[in-house]
N, C-alpha and C positions, 0 to 999 in steps of 0.2 A: 271179696272174690279169692280165688282155690290159689293154693302157693305149692307149686311143684317144682321137680327139678326139668331143667331144660337146655340139654343141650343142643348146640344149634353147629352149623356148619357156615357159617358166615365167612366170607371170602375176603383177608386182608387188604381194607384199603388204602393202599400205601401210596398213592396219590394227591396229590393236594385238593381239594376241594373248594367250591364257592357257591354261594346261594343269594336271593331274595327280591323285590317288590313287584307290586300288582301287576297284573298280565300289560296292561298298556302302556306302563313306567312308572308315576308315582300313584301313590294308593291314598285312599278315600280315608279323609279323619274319622278316628272313633272314638269314641265318648265311655268314660266309666271305667278306663281302666289305669286312669292316673295312680301317684303313690305305689302300682304294684309292681312285682319282681317276677320273670317266667325264669326257670331254670330250663337250662340246654344243654345236657349231654352230648357233648360230641367227642366221634374219636380220633385220637393223635393225629396229625397232618388233614386232617379234611378243613379246617379253619385257620387260613394264612391272616396273619394280620391285617390287611388290606379288609379282607372279605369284615373280617369281625366289626372292622370300626365303623366299616359303612353301612350292615347291616342294624349293629346296633343304632347309628345315627336314624336307620331310617324306621328302626322299630320306634324308636322313642319319639319321633316325632309323629308317627302315623297313633300311636299309642296313648303316649305319657307315659309309659312304664319303661322300666327299667330289663337288660336283658343278663341274665349271670350263666355266663359258659363254664362251663365245667368240663376239663379235658379229660378222656379216657384212653383206659388203654385196651387193645385187643386182647392181650392173656389175660385171660379168666373173665372175660367183657359177660358170657353165657350169664355166669351163675350170680354176677354182678347187677345183673338187670334184673335175672329173675327175682332177687329178692328183694330188689328195690320196686319192683311191679306190685310186690303181694304188700308193701310196707302203706300205711295212712299219707304216708306225704311224699311221694316217688318225685321224682322228675317230672318238668311239664312235656319236655320233648327230649323225644329220644333217637338218636340214630341210631340205626339195627343194620346189620349186613344182612341184603337179600334175602338170603336162604334162613334169616333165622326167624322171617314174620312171621309163617304159620306158627312157629313154636309159641313164639308169644301169644298171637291171637287165641288159640286154641283155650290157654288159659286164663282170657277174659280179661288180659293187663290191657287189651289194647284197646284207643277210644275207634268205634266207627267213624270214619272220615268219607261216607255216602257224598257229604252235601261239599265237600270241597274239592273231591270231584268234578262235579256238575259247574263248580263255580269258576276252578280254576285248571280242572285235568283234564277238559275232554279231547287234547288232543295229543296228552300223555302216548309215545310209542308202546305200541301196546306189547312188545317183547319185554323193555323194561318195567312194565306196569304190573306185569302177571304175577312176579312175588309178592306185591304188596297186599294180594287179594286171597283173601281165602273164605274157603264156605260161600263164596259168591259175594262176600261183601268187604269193603274198601277199608283194612284195619291200618294202612300207611301210604304215605305216597314215598314215590320215584325219586328220589333224589339225583343220582348219576350211577351209569355205569361205568365198567372196566371190560377189556373182554382179550383176547392171545391176538397178536403178528409174527409174522416171522423178522426176527431181527436176524442181522447177516453182514456180513467182514465182504465189504466189497472191493477191500484191496483181491482176498483170494478171489471171488467172482469174477473180476476181470482178470486175472493169472489165469482160470480154466478157461477164458476166452467168453463169460457170460458176461452183455452189457448193460442188462437191463431185468427188472425183475419179471418173473414169469404171470402170466394171464390165465393159464391152467394149473389142474395138479400135472396133468403130463409133461407140460414143461419145468415143472417146478423138480419134478424126478431127473430130467431130463440134464436140468441144471446142474443136481446131485449125483449122478453120474458122471458129468466133468469134471467136478471138481474133485472126484472118486481118481479118474483116470488122469488127470493134467498136474493136479497139485500133491503135496505129502500133507495136503489138513485133511482134517476128521470133516467128511459134507457135513455131516449133522450132528448133535449132539440131544440124544433123547433117551432118557432113562425109560428102563421098563417101566415105571410106573408113575406117568406124568399123566394124572387121572383127567384132571381137568381139560387136558389136549383131546386127551380120550373121549370124554362125555362131549366136547364138542363134533367131534364126529359120528357119537350115535344121534345126535340133534342132524349131523344132515343125513344120517341114513333113517330120521323119524323111528329110531329104535326107542323102544321102553325098556326103562333096567325092573321094572316092579308092573306089575297085572292086581286084579280086586278078583278074589276068588273065595268064594262062600263068605263073602261079606268084609273079608280082610284083604289087608295088602300082602302080595309074597312074591318071591322072588323071579324078575322074568328073564333072567341072564340068559337062559338057554336059546331064546329065541333066534332065527337063523339070524334076522337084521343082525343085532348085537357082535355074531361070531364074523359079519361081512364087515364091520367097522371096527373090528378087533385085527379083519387080515389086512384091511389099511393101515395101521398102525404097524401092524410088524413091516409091510413093505417100510414105510418113515424109518422105523429100527434098525432096519438091516442098512441104512446107513451111517450106522451107530456104533462106538466102540462102547457106552456108557455102561453102566451096570445096570443086570436086568433086574433086581429085584431092590433099587433104590428109586425115589421119587427127585422132582427137582431140586428141591432144596438141600438133597445130600449125594454130594456137596453140592451147592448152591451152582448154577448153570451160569449164572450170568457173570460167576469169577473164574469158570472153567475155559467161556468164552474169553474172558478179558485177556488171555495167555497168547491168543492171536494165531491158534492152529486150527481152528473149527470155523466153518464155513455160514454156521448158520443156529439159529434155538430158534423154538416156539416159547414166547411169553410174554409178559406184560412189559408195556411201557419203562417203567419203574425200572424193570430189573437191567437194563442198558445203562441208567443210571450207576448202578452198582458194577457194573463191568468197567466203567469208567472212573470209577472211585478206585476201583484194585490196579486198572493199569490209567490214567490219563493219555497217555500216546495211542489208545486205541479211537479214541472220539471220532476224531476225523475220519476212521474206513468204516462206520457205523452206518448200517440203512436200514429201512423197514417195506415192508409189502405186507397188503391183506393175505390171510390161509387163502390160497386159490383152490376153487371148486372144480368138479368136473367141466364146466363150460365157461368159456371167458366172461366177464361181467357178473358172474356169480358164484359168490364168497364161498369158501366152507363153512361149513357149520360152527359154531363158539361157544363156548359157556358164558353167560354175560354175570358177572361178580359183580359188585357195587353196594348201595346204603342205596337204604328206604331210611325216610323221616316219618318216627311215630308219634302220637299222642298216649300220654298213660291214662286207661280210664278211670283212675284212682286220683287223676290230678282234680284239683279246685279250681284251674283258669283254662280248663277246656278253649272258650271261647276266645282266651288271650293269648294261647296256643292255636287256634286257627289262624289269628290275625296276623302270629307269626309268620306262618306255613308262607301262606299268600305272600307275603313279600320276600320268605326263604327260596319258593319256589316259580318268582315272576320272571319272566321273562330275561328282565334286565339283569337279573343276577343269578337265573340257570346260564345265560349265555356266559357271563363273567366267569361262571366253575369251567365251561370249558374251554373259553380264551386261557384264564390264567391257570389252572388247573389240569390241562391237558386231559380231560375225563368226558366222557360222552355224555350229556346232558341228558335231560327226561322229554325231550320233543325232537324230533326228526326236522321240524322247521329251522333248529338251531344248531344244526351240524354244523353249518359252514364258517363256527366260532371256531372251531378245531383250525383252520387253516393257517399255517405258519407251525405247525407243530407236527412232525413229520410223524410222531409215533402214533398218537390221536387220529391223523388223516388217516392214516393205514390200517387204525381201529376200526374207523365208523361206517364204513360200506357191510360191514358184518352183522351188524347190531340189528339190524331190524327180522333179521332170521336167525337170530342169535335163541338159544335157548339155557336153560336150567336143570339143575338137580330136580329130582322128584320133590314137589310141594307138598309132604307132610310131614308133619311134625318127627313124626318114628324113622324120615331118613336121616335124622343126627347118628342117630346110634350105630347105622352102616357104617356111616365116616369115621367111626371112631376107631382108632389105631387096635389094632392091624384089619384094617379097612379090606371087606374080602373081594372087593372088586378089584384092587391092586392085587392081591395076592393069585386072583384070575387072570390077572395080564400078565403074570410072572410065570406063572404058568403055560402059558399059549407062547411067551415067547422062547419058552426051556422047551418046548418040544410040546406039550400035551395037544389035544385037538381041543377046538372051539367046547365041544360039548361035555368031553372029559370034566377040562375046567371048570366048567358050570359047575358041573355036578358036584365036583372038589369044595364050595364054598357056600351052594346052594342051602343046604342046611342052616349053617350060620348065618346066612343072612334073612332067612326067615325067622331065625330066636331074634334076632334083632330089629324085625320090623314088627314082630311081635309084644316088644316090649312099651309097656304101658307110658306113657308121658304125663 
């Protein structure tokens, strides 16, 4: 197995996850694993106590083996996994951020799970499964997805005379206009470098940031479709006083929203919890709705974050690892994942499990047509700070034309895309 640095752009899975048992419920018994121990690396926040207890029990009952869960932190995880995959005794099953998968797969560090896809993954949601495939092969299994919604202050919207969530993009802009004219609140908090919201707009415009030229990947940032998505971003940003040269974490947009002087922001469901922690009184005012698209019933494009589960190619317990995945990815425990964690499961048929969780209910409609960042190992280098796409966004918001802003960062993008992984 080759050893190499993998810098990845995985999205922090900051909502709780759940998993587990055979497609129809109880799994068949398996022989030959008694006395073995399977090591699972899962990220902090992905394995709540009840899930862990239930999965361990189901796994031991089915296989006779033990499950050893080792919780990992997102900070520095790419290098830690890269190193582990190159060692002779790697963890057997690893949770990886969905956009990390191509980089790990390219090194030869992940096992081919094509047989698992045939047995339990025939109805995995295509948009969620896309990140688990590299070079036409299934190198991981989709575990869960998360995407952005509009998180809004119902009190401010009511004061502006807007009594229901918008169904179309035009209605959304009308609501923001009303907040601007009838209240003293900032209609929308949208910093100039909210890159993942912009990526969703690119998905909606079917715009690509890269293209194949002369056998290698190069920037396609100058594409007019990218400019069209950025023009739409400019429209949203016109309702905001947020810095044009900062992202949603500088300052934390949820903490800005918590002050009660912002009509809405675009973020992940867990960010509402951050706002409530900063100001418990705001909880009663928080609402959610799907980011609306041009037509009613057709949501805006979104970036799909989330996690996959992979098996280390160097594991000596690959068959046992697959038995675990059959449990972890079953309808029973994927349903529990959706219900308990508020995340989107890997099958459309299980989305009903999010009912009663308003953040997840708002996120679910956009999943089918959601998208990702470019699924090539080299993309990780593009997103490393300072991200040239973010610099492009700031340049446009500060007055440069789309073409001029794209030209100003294109050489840097191409340089990063040419880096060997």
